N, CA, C and O atoms as a GROMACS GRO file, in nm:
protein
  324
    1MET      N    1   0.104  -0.120  -0.019
    1MET     CA    2   0.001  -0.003  -0.017
    1MET      C    3   0.075   0.116   0.013
    1MET      O    4   0.144   0.129   0.115
    2GLU      N    5   0.060   0.211  -0.082
    2GLU     CA    6   0.150   0.341  -0.086
    2GLU      C    7   0.077   0.443  -0.016
    2GLU      O    8  -0.045   0.461  -0.018
    3THR      N    9   0.179   0.518   0.056
    3THR     CA   10   0.133   0.614   0.168
    3THR      C   11   0.171   0.742   0.098
    3THR      O   12   0.281   0.754   0.045
    4LEU      N   13   0.089   0.830   0.098
    4LEU     CA   14   0.122   0.999   0.064
    4LEU      C   15   0.195   1.080   0.179
    4LEU      O   16   0.128   1.101   0.280
    5TYR      N   17   0.275   1.109   0.176
    5TYR     CA   18   0.337   1.192   0.297
    5TYR      C   19   0.312   1.337   0.276
    5TYR      O   20   0.289   1.373   0.160
    6GLU      N   21   0.314   1.433   0.382
    6GLU     CA   22   0.306   1.595   0.367
    6GLU      C   23   0.381   1.632   0.245
    6GLU      O   24   0.500   1.600   0.233
    7GLY      N   25   0.320   1.698   0.157
    7GLY     CA   26   0.397   1.764   0.057
    7GLY      C   27   0.428   1.683  -0.090
    7GLY      O   28   0.496   1.728  -0.182
    8SER      N   29   0.372   1.575  -0.086
    8SER     CA   30   0.378   1.472  -0.201
    8SER      C   31   0.260   1.462  -0.245
    8SER      O   32   0.161   1.484  -0.176
    9SER      N   33   0.256   1.423  -0.377
    9SER     CA   34   0.148   1.435  -0.449
    9SER      C   35   0.127   1.309  -0.525
    9SER      O   36   0.231   1.244  -0.532
   10LYS      N   37   0.016   1.249  -0.591
   10LYS     CA   38   0.002   1.158  -0.686
   10LYS      C   39  -0.102   1.201  -0.780
   10LYS      O   40  -0.198   1.254  -0.723
   11LYS      N   41  -0.111   1.192  -0.905
   11LYS     CA   42  -0.193   1.183  -0.993
   11LYS      C   43  -0.308   1.081  -1.003
   11LYS      O   44  -0.267   0.965  -1.012
   12LEU      N   45  -0.422   1.092  -1.004
   12LEU     CA   46  -0.512   1.008  -0.997
   12LEU      C   47  -0.612   1.005  -1.095
   12LEU      O   48  -0.681   1.107  -1.097
   13ASP      N   49  -0.643   0.913  -1.182
   13ASP     CA   50  -0.734   0.948  -1.286
   13ASP      C   51  -0.872   0.857  -1.244
   13ASP      O   52  -0.874   0.738  -1.213
   14ILE      N   53  -0.968   0.937  -1.251
   14ILE     CA   54  -1.089   0.888  -1.185
   14ILE      C   55  -1.203   0.918  -1.262
   14ILE      O   56  -1.240   1.026  -1.307
   15LEU      N   57  -1.266   0.779  -1.273
   15LEU     CA   58  -1.371   0.749  -1.405
   15LEU      C   59  -1.488   0.777  -1.346
   15LEU      O   60  -1.506   0.719  -1.238
   16LEU      N   61  -1.577   0.853  -1.387
   16LEU     CA   62  -1.710   0.883  -1.332
   16LEU      C   63  -1.801   0.798  -1.401
   16LEU      O   64  -1.900   0.838  -1.463
   17VAL      N   65  -1.760   0.667  -1.387
   17VAL     CA   66  -1.863   0.562  -1.461
   17VAL      C   67  -1.854   0.424  -1.356
   17VAL      O   68  -1.748   0.376  -1.317
   18GLU      N   69  -1.962   0.386  -1.329
   18GLU     CA   70  -1.965   0.290  -1.224
   18GLU      C   71  -1.977   0.147  -1.305
   18GLU      O   72  -2.042   0.163  -1.408
   19GLY      N   73  -1.940   0.037  -1.291
   19GLY     CA   74  -1.946  -0.103  -1.346
   19GLY      C   75  -2.021  -0.208  -1.239
   19GLY      O   76  -1.979  -0.260  -1.136
   20ILE      N   77  -2.120  -0.215  -1.294
   20ILE     CA   78  -2.220  -0.333  -1.238
   20ILE      C   79  -2.238  -0.454  -1.305
   20ILE      O   80  -2.268  -0.458  -1.425
   21VAL      N   81  -2.217  -0.574  -1.220
   21VAL     CA   82  -2.204  -0.695  -1.253
   21VAL      C   83  -2.296  -0.798  -1.203
   21VAL      O   84  -2.249  -0.888  -1.133
   22PRO      N   85  -2.411  -0.798  -1.228
   22PRO     CA   86  -2.499  -0.863  -1.142
   22PRO      C   87  -2.505  -1.023  -1.229
   22PRO      O   88  -2.510  -1.043  -1.351
   23LYS      N   89  -2.501  -1.135  -1.102
   23LYS     CA   90  -2.490  -1.264  -1.182
   23LYS      C   91  -2.650  -1.290  -1.150
   23LYS      O   92  -2.699  -1.385  -1.212
   24VAL      N   93  -2.727  -1.228  -1.072
   24VAL     CA   94  -2.850  -1.268  -1.036
   24VAL      C   95  -2.940  -1.134  -1.058
   24VAL      O   96  -2.903  -1.022  -1.022
   25ALA      N   97  -3.065  -1.162  -1.123
   25ALA     CA   98  -3.157  -1.054  -1.148
   25ALA      C   99  -3.200  -1.014  -1.007
   25ALA      O  100  -3.209  -1.093  -0.913
   26ALA      N  101  -3.236  -0.844  -1.001
   26ALA     CA  102  -3.290  -0.794  -0.870
   26ALA      C  103  -3.296  -0.669  -0.912
   26ALA      O  104  -3.230  -0.623  -1.005
   27GLY      N  105  -3.399  -0.595  -0.825
   27GLY     CA  106  -3.379  -0.447  -0.807
   27GLY      C  107  -3.459  -0.380  -0.941
   27GLY      O  108  -3.566  -0.407  -0.995
   28SER      N  109  -3.358  -0.283  -0.968
   28SER     CA  110  -3.411  -0.198  -1.082
   28SER      C  111  -3.397  -0.291  -1.218
   28SER      O  112  -3.484  -0.275  -1.304
   29PHE      N  113  -3.300  -0.379  -1.238
   29PHE     CA  114  -3.283  -0.488  -1.355
   29PHE      C  115  -3.408  -0.564  -1.358
   29PHE      O  116  -3.466  -0.564  -1.467
   30SER      N  117  -3.464  -0.631  -1.255
   30SER     CA  118  -3.579  -0.687  -1.288
   30SER      C  119  -3.672  -0.614  -1.316
   30SER      O  120  -3.745  -0.658  -1.405
   31LYS      N  121  -3.706  -0.490  -1.260
   31LYS     CA  122  -3.802  -0.388  -1.331
   31LYS      C  123  -3.800  -0.348  -1.461
   31LYS      O  124  -3.897  -0.333  -1.537
   32ARG      N  125  -3.677  -0.330  -1.484
   32ARG     CA  126  -3.669  -0.279  -1.616
   32ARG      C  127  -3.678  -0.391  -1.747
   32ARG      O  128  -3.727  -0.370  -1.858
   33MET      N  129  -3.625  -0.496  -1.703
   33MET     CA  130  -3.630  -0.605  -1.801
   33MET      C  131  -3.755  -0.722  -1.764
   33MET      O  132  -3.758  -0.826  -1.829
   34GLY      N  133  -3.851  -0.697  -1.661
   34GLY     CA  134  -3.920  -0.772  -1.660
   34GLY      C  135  -3.900  -0.924  -1.625
   34GLY      O  136  -3.968  -1.019  -1.661
   35VAL      N  137  -3.792  -0.920  -1.547
   35VAL     CA  138  -3.732  -1.082  -1.515
   35VAL      C  139  -3.748  -1.082  -1.353
   35VAL      O  140  -3.715  -0.988  -1.280
   36LYS      N  141  -3.805  -1.206  -1.311
   36LYS     CA  142  -3.827  -1.230  -1.179
   36LYS      C  143  -3.703  -1.214  -1.110
   36LYS      O  144  -3.603  -1.234  -1.178
   37ASP      N  145  -3.684  -1.173  -0.963
   37ASP     CA  146  -3.605  -1.162  -0.895
   37ASP      C  147  -3.529  -1.288  -0.852
   37ASP      O  148  -3.585  -1.390  -0.815
   38GLY      N  149  -3.412  -1.274  -0.859
   38GLY     CA  150  -3.364  -1.430  -0.807
   38GLY      C  151  -3.330  -1.519  -0.918
   38GLY      O  152  -3.287  -1.634  -0.902
   39THR      N  153  -3.353  -1.452  -1.049
   39THR     CA  154  -3.328  -1.542  -1.169
   39THR      C  155  -3.178  -1.532  -1.181
   39THR      O  156  -3.123  -1.422  -1.185
   40HIS      N  157  -3.098  -1.667  -1.186
   40HIS     CA  158  -2.961  -1.677  -1.205
   40HIS      C  159  -2.936  -1.653  -1.348
   40HIS      O  160  -3.017  -1.708  -1.424
   41PHE      N  161  -2.841  -1.582  -1.404
   41PHE     CA  162  -2.800  -1.545  -1.540
   41PHE      C  163  -2.689  -1.656  -1.571
   41PHE      O  164  -2.612  -1.702  -1.487
   42LYS      N  165  -2.695  -1.693  -1.713
   42LYS     CA  166  -2.614  -1.791  -1.772
   42LYS      C  167  -2.448  -1.729  -1.738
   42LYS      O  168  -2.368  -1.806  -1.685
   43ASN      N  169  -2.414  -1.620  -1.765
   43ASN     CA  170  -2.316  -1.523  -1.742
   43ASN      C  171  -2.350  -1.408  -1.695
   43ASN      O  172  -2.459  -1.353  -1.711
   44PRO      N  173  -2.232  -1.356  -1.620
   44PRO     CA  174  -2.283  -1.232  -1.553
   44PRO      C  175  -2.290  -1.114  -1.695
   44PRO      O  176  -2.239  -1.118  -1.807
   45ILE      N  177  -2.380  -1.011  -1.626
   45ILE     CA  178  -2.408  -0.887  -1.715
   45ILE      C  179  -2.354  -0.786  -1.683
   45ILE      O  180  -2.371  -0.746  -1.568
   46VAL      N  181  -2.272  -0.713  -1.772
   46VAL     CA  182  -2.178  -0.618  -1.768
   46VAL      C  183  -2.281  -0.458  -1.786
   46VAL      O  184  -2.320  -0.417  -1.894
   47GLU      N  185  -2.300  -0.411  -1.692
   47GLU     CA  186  -2.351  -0.254  -1.698
   47GLU      C  187  -2.270  -0.172  -1.653
   47GLU      O  188  -2.176  -0.193  -1.576
   48PHE      N  189  -2.320  -0.032  -1.720
   48PHE     CA  190  -2.242   0.067  -1.687
   48PHE      C  191  -2.320   0.202  -1.643
   48PHE      O  192  -2.411   0.230  -1.720
   49SER      N  193  -2.307   0.268  -1.560
   49SER     CA  194  -2.387   0.403  -1.529
   49SER      C  195  -2.289   0.490  -1.511
   49SER      O  196  -2.177   0.463  -1.470
   50ASP      N  197  -2.340   0.625  -1.550
   50ASP     CA  198  -2.278   0.752  -1.502
   50ASP      C  199  -2.282   0.804  -1.360
   50ASP      O  200  -2.393   0.816  -1.307
   51LYS      N  201  -2.200   0.829  -1.310
   51LYS     CA  202  -2.199   0.885  -1.177
   51LYS      C  203  -2.255   1.041  -1.124
   51LYS      O  204  -2.199   1.110  -1.039
   52SER      N  205  -2.381   1.074  -1.199
   52SER     CA  206  -2.437   1.175  -1.170
   52SER      C  207  -2.554   1.147  -1.089
   52SER      O  208  -2.651   1.084  -1.132
   53ASP      N  209  -2.544   1.195  -0.966
   53ASP     CA  210  -2.669   1.175  -0.898
   53ASP      C  211  -2.766   1.266  -0.911
   53ASP      O  212  -2.878   1.245  -0.865
   54GLU      N  213  -2.732   1.386  -0.981
   54GLU     CA  214  -2.852   1.460  -1.033
   54GLU      C  215  -2.910   1.430  -1.148
   54GLU      O  216  -3.016   1.489  -1.169
   55LEU      N  217  -2.862   1.336  -1.252
   55LEU     CA  218  -2.944   1.289  -1.356
   55LEU      C  219  -2.973   1.131  -1.320
   55LEU      O  220  -2.980   1.045  -1.409
   56GLY      N  221  -2.986   1.108  -1.211
   56GLY     CA  222  -3.026   0.970  -1.162
   56GLY      C  223  -2.929   0.836  -1.223
   56GLY      O  224  -2.961   0.724  -1.261
   57GLU      N  225  -2.811   0.899  -1.214
   57GLU     CA  226  -2.707   0.775  -1.247
   57GLU      C  227  -2.755   0.686  -1.387
   57GLU      O  228  -2.754   0.564  -1.386
   58ARG      N  229  -2.783   0.738  -1.466
   58ARG     CA  230  -2.836   0.664  -1.613
   58ARG      C  231  -2.722   0.559  -1.660
   58ARG      O  232  -2.601   0.581  -1.664
   59LEU      N  233  -2.790   0.440  -1.697
   59LEU     CA  234  -2.708   0.333  -1.766
   59LEU      C  235  -2.662   0.385  -1.895
   59LEU      O  236  -2.733   0.453  -1.968
   60ILE      N  237  -2.564   0.357  -1.915
   60ILE     CA  238  -2.492   0.407  -2.028
   60ILE      C  239  -2.416   0.286  -2.115
   60ILE      O  240  -2.396   0.180  -2.054
   61ASN      N  241  -2.370   0.296  -2.258
   61ASN     CA  242  -2.244   0.167  -2.276
   61ASN      C  243  -2.145   0.256  -2.334
   61ASN      O  244  -2.158   0.374  -2.365
   62ASP      N  245  -2.041   0.175  -2.344
   62ASP     CA  246  -1.908   0.210  -2.391
   62ASP      C  247  -1.915   0.341  -2.450
   62ASP      O  248  -1.850   0.440  -2.418
   63ASP      N  249  -2.008   0.328  -2.550
   63ASP     CA  250  -1.981   0.434  -2.676
   63ASP      C  251  -2.009   0.601  -2.602
   63ASP      O  252  -1.953   0.709  -2.620
   64TYR      N  253  -2.119   0.562  -2.516
   64TYR     CA  254  -2.167   0.685  -2.429
   64TYR      C  255  -2.037   0.718  -2.348
   64TYR      O  256  -1.993   0.832  -2.356
   65ALA      N  257  -1.978   0.634  -2.277
   65ALA     CA  258  -1.887   0.680  -2.174
   65ALA      C  259  -1.771   0.752  -2.253
   65ALA      O  260  -1.719   0.857  -2.214
   66ARG      N  261  -1.734   0.683  -2.373
   66ARG     CA  262  -1.625   0.726  -2.468
   66ARG      C  263  -1.664   0.887  -2.506
   66ARG      O  264  -1.584   0.975  -2.474
   67GLU      N  265  -1.787   0.922  -2.574
   67GLU     CA  266  -1.832   1.030  -2.618
   67GLU      C  267  -1.868   1.156  -2.505
   67GLU      O  268  -1.868   1.276  -2.528
   68MET      N  269  -1.897   1.092  -2.388
   68MET     CA  270  -1.912   1.201  -2.274
   68MET      C  271  -1.786   1.207  -2.213
   68MET      O  272  -1.802   1.267  -2.107
   69ASP      N  273  -1.655   1.169  -2.230
   69ASP     CA  274  -1.545   1.190  -2.203
   69ASP      C  275  -1.540   1.124  -2.042
   69ASP      O  276  -1.464   1.163  -1.955
   70LEU      N  277  -1.617   1.041  -2.030
   70LEU     CA  278  -1.616   0.947  -1.922
   70LEU      C  279  -1.512   0.862  -1.885
   70LEU      O  280  -1.466   0.855  -1.771
   71ALA      N  281  -1.467   0.784  -2.001
   71ALA     CA  282  -1.405   0.681  -2.000
   71ALA      C  283  -1.360   0.646  -2.139
   71ALA      O  284  -1.448   0.653  -2.226
   72ALA      N  285  -1.246   0.610  -2.174
   72ALA     CA  286  -1.199   0.568  -2.292
   72ALA      C  287  -1.230   0.409  -2.310
   72ALA      O  288  -1.225   0.327  -2.219
   73LEU      N  289  -1.255   0.390  -2.414
   73LEU     CA  290  -1.268   0.242  -2.455
   73LEU      C  291  -1.188   0.144  -2.394
   73LEU      O  292  -1.229   0.041  -2.340
   74GLU      N  293  -1.077   0.181  -2.404
   74GLU     CA  294  -0.962   0.086  -2.304
   74GLU      C  295  -1.010   0.067  -2.186
   74GLU      O  296  -1.021  -0.050  -2.148
   75GLU      N  297  -1.057   0.188  -2.090
   75GLU     CA  298  -1.060   0.210  -1.957
   75GLU      C  299  -1.223   0.112  -1.957
   75GLU      O  300  -1.253   0.041  -1.860
   76SER      N  301  -1.310   0.124  -2.077
   76SER     CA  302  -1.432   0.035  -2.037
   76SER      C  303  -1.376  -0.084  -2.055
   76SER      O  304  -1.419  -0.157  -1.966
   77ALA      N  305  -1.306  -0.140  -2.122
   77ALA     CA  306  -1.267  -0.272  -2.108
   77ALA      C  307  -1.182  -0.318  -2.015
   77ALA      O  308  -1.144  -0.435  -2.021
   78LEU      N  309  -1.148  -0.247  -1.933
   78LEU     CA  310  -1.039  -0.274  -1.818
   78LEU      C  311  -1.184  -0.297  -1.706
   78LEU      O  312  -1.196  -0.396  -1.633
   79LEU      N  313  -1.255  -0.218  -1.711
   79LEU     CA  314  -1.371  -0.242  -1.622
   79LEU      C  315  -1.465  -0.370  -1.619
   79LEU      O  316  -1.531  -0.415  -1.525
   80LYS      N  317  -1.454  -0.413  -1.739
   80LYS     CA  318  -1.530  -0.525  -1.786
   80LYS      C  319  -1.454  -0.654  -1.739
   80LYS      O  320  -1.519  -0.759  -1.748
   81LYS      N  321  -1.314  -0.663  -1.684
   81LYS     CA  322  -1.255  -0.778  -1.678
   81LYS      C  323  -1.277  -0.819  -1.532
   81LYS      O  324  -1.233  -0.926  -1.490
   0.00000   0.00000   0.00000
């Protein structure tokens, strides 16, 4: 673990994108997709949302993230790993 001491600084890249990887249907996904809560997925689903509380953390895709300057395609791919 790195510790920052007084007078030191470190550049951070902060993505304003949240990755959501449900393995089981629940909550807003179930409502949005009409799937019964508790339904298990064959494979996890990767969803992204922007981190804008004012706009309701909208679901976005890789292209939206790129065009809104929230994340480069490479960064979106990294979030999917």
